[in-house]
Phi, psi and omega in degrees: 000321180299319178297322178298313180296317178298319180297315179297317179296320180297315178300315182296315181297319180295318179293319180294321180292326176294321178295318180296329180282004178083017181258072179295145180294135175293342180283350176294343177288342175282130182249134174233143178201171181213163172223194184299329187250337189219155163253138185237145176227131177229115173273147179306137176061026176228160176290144178297149174248146181225149175234122176287134178303325181291342181255357181294127178242351179192150175229126179224157174235135181246132178246153178233172178265019186267349185283174006264357184272350175238145180307126183231011177226123183235134178262141179231124176249117187253141170233177176294340183263356180153190183230136173253128185241143175210154181279154181294340180268010176297146175295126181095357183298323179296317178294319179294323177300315179300323177292318179298324180292348176280348178294128180304134179069018172304133187270090180290330177297318178292327176298318178298317177300317181296317182293339178268352185286139174238023180232175180280105182213157174242133181240118177277116184262334177196141167210158187291347180259001176081015181286352182276353185280000000 
């Protein structure tokens, strides 16, 4: 458990030191937000993508071994018609995460594992069939 905490702190400190040096993430230009019916993602110079909460069938987080100076955490919101992806450093990602955590049986323990990961992995945090438990 101690190693997990150290890993999380190291990631946070490296990202914060990059922010202080004036190196804002280019992924902050990606905007995510939600309302009562939809989660929305807008990449610069692209049309917004939306996922209806009623059509959401899965939430996953993908980690890579490329961090911490390159985006290494990607969120995936799945419906039967496709997947909407956004980076963890997108503007509004923290607020959207809090909304996702309101989904009954959202797997926060697996989210903690994902945030500590420094390898290429996919973590299923919620799905409509309960495979995330």
